[in-house]
C-alpha positions as CSV (number, residue, x, y, z in Angstrom):
1,Q,-165.7,155.5,-3.4
2,V,-162.8,155.4,-5.9
3,Q,-162.9,157.5,-9.0
4,L,-160.7,156.3,-11.9
5,V,-159.6,158.4,-14.8
6,E,-157.8,156.9,-17.8
7,S,-155.4,158.8,-20.0
8,G,-152.7,158.2,-22.7
9,G,-154.9,156.9,-25.5
10,G,-154.5,158.2,-29.0
11,L,-153.7,157.3,-32.6
12,V,-150.6,155.2,-33.3
13,Q,-149.4,153.2,-36.3
14,A,-149.2,149.4,-36.3
15,G,-146.0,148.3,-34.5
16,G,-146.0,151.4,-32.3
17,S,-146.4,151.8,-28.6
18,L,-148.6,153.6,-26.1
19,R,-148.7,153.9,-22.4
20,L,-152.0,154.2,-20.7
21,S,-152.4,155.6,-17.2
22,C,-155.2,155.2,-14.7
23,A,-155.3,157.7,-11.9
24,A,-157.4,157.3,-8.8
25,S,-158.9,159.8,-6.5
26,G,-161.2,159.6,-3.5
27,R,-160.1,156.6,-1.5
28,T,-156.6,155.2,-2.0
29,F,-156.6,152.3,-4.4
30,S,-153.7,150.4,-2.8
31,P,-156.0,147.7,-1.3
32,Y,-157.6,147.1,-4.6
33,V,-156.9,144.7,-7.4
34,L,-156.7,146.7,-10.6
35,G,-157.5,145.7,-14.2
36,W,-157.7,146.8,-17.7
37,F,-160.5,145.9,-20.1
38,R,-161.2,147.0,-23.6
39,Q,-164.1,147.2,-25.9
40,A,-163.9,147.4,-29.7
41,P,-166.8,148.6,-31.9
42,G,-169.5,146.0,-32.1
43,K,-167.8,143.7,-29.7
44,E,-168.2,142.9,-26.0
45,R,-165.9,144.3,-23.4
46,E,-162.9,141.9,-22.9
47,F,-160.3,141.4,-20.2
48,V,-156.8,142.7,-21.0
49,A,-154.7,142.5,-17.8
50,A,-154.9,142.7,-14.0
51,I,-152.5,143.3,-11.2
52,S,-152.6,142.5,-7.5
53,W,-152.7,145.1,-4.8
54,S,-148.9,144.6,-4.2
55,G,-148.1,144.7,-7.8
56,I,-146.4,141.3,-7.7
57,G,-149.2,139.2,-9.2
58,T,-150.3,139.8,-12.8
59,Y,-152.6,138.1,-15.3
60,Y,-152.9,138.8,-19.0
61,A,-155.2,137.8,-21.7
62,D,-153.4,135.4,-24.1
63,S,-153.4,137.8,-27.0
64,M,-151.6,140.5,-24.9
65,K,-148.9,138.4,-23.3
66,G,-145.5,139.6,-24.3
67,R,-146.8,142.8,-25.8
68,F,-148.5,144.5,-22.9
69,T,-147.2,145.2,-19.4
70,I,-149.4,146.2,-16.4
71,S,-147.9,148.0,-13.5
72,R,-148.9,150.2,-10.6
73,H,-147.5,152.8,-8.3
74,N,-149.5,152.8,-5.1
75,A,-147.9,155.9,-3.7
76,K,-149.0,157.8,-6.8
77,N,-152.4,156.1,-6.9
78,T,-151.7,155.3,-10.5
79,M,-151.7,152.2,-12.7
80,Y,-150.2,151.8,-16.1
81,L,-150.5,149.7,-19.2
82,Q,-147.5,149.7,-21.5
83,M,-148.6,148.5,-24.9
84,N,-146.0,147.6,-27.5
85,S,-146.1,146.1,-31.0
86,L,-149.6,147.4,-31.4
87,K,-151.9,145.9,-34.0
88,P,-155.0,147.3,-35.7
89,E,-157.0,144.7,-33.8
90,D,-156.0,146.4,-30.6
91,T,-158.1,149.4,-31.5
92,A,-160.7,149.8,-28.7
93,V,-161.8,151.9,-25.8
94,Y,-159.6,150.9,-22.9
95,Y,-161.1,151.0,-19.4
96,C,-159.4,150.6,-16.0
97,A,-161.3,149.1,-13.1
98,A,-160.9,148.2,-9.4
99,A,-161.9,145.0,-7.7
100,S,-161.7,143.6,-4.2
101,A,-160.7,140.1,-4.8
102,W,-157.8,138.3,-6.6
103,G,-157.6,135.1,-8.6
104,R,-157.6,134.5,-12.3
105,G,-161.3,133.3,-12.3
106,V,-162.2,136.6,-10.5
107,V,-160.2,139.3,-12.2
108,T,-160.9,138.2,-15.8
109,Q,-164.7,138.8,-15.2
110,Q,-165.8,142.4,-15.5
111,G,-168.8,141.7,-13.1
112,N,-166.3,141.4,-10.3
113,Y,-165.1,145.0,-10.5
114,N,-166.6,147.6,-8.3
115,Y,-165.3,150.8,-9.9
116,W,-164.7,151.8,-13.5
117,G,-163.2,154.7,-15.4
118,Q,-164.8,156.4,-18.4
119,G,-162.3,154.9,-20.9
120,T,-159.7,156.2,-23.3
121,Q,-159.7,155.5,-27.0
122,V,-156.8,153.7,-28.6
123,T,-156.7,153.6,-32.4
124,V,-154.0,151.6,-34.3
125,S,-153.7,152.3,-38.0
126,S,-152.4,149.8,-40.5
């Protein structure tokens, strides 16, 4: 079992930045692929970004490319999402998750993730 806890959410003005963290406890998460998803009010949960176990491979949703950066520090059992140039449409609850397989067709689908955090709210004001 891997327990995931997100932090770092909050209220920020449009154009600002936030860094989300996802800390793991229980089993080490170094063998796992890690991802970020988000869910805005009234919308389905959507893929944001994913990172391979080594940290070398990454995937991003098109709307986040160039603005968001995913990273991980396996020795600290922590993953990060640096979000820059935030827009009001980035307002959502952000979730981190862990999966056992890699590949764009796999990590972009929430059904392929085994473990989830409880989410952290990000609100971007205009």
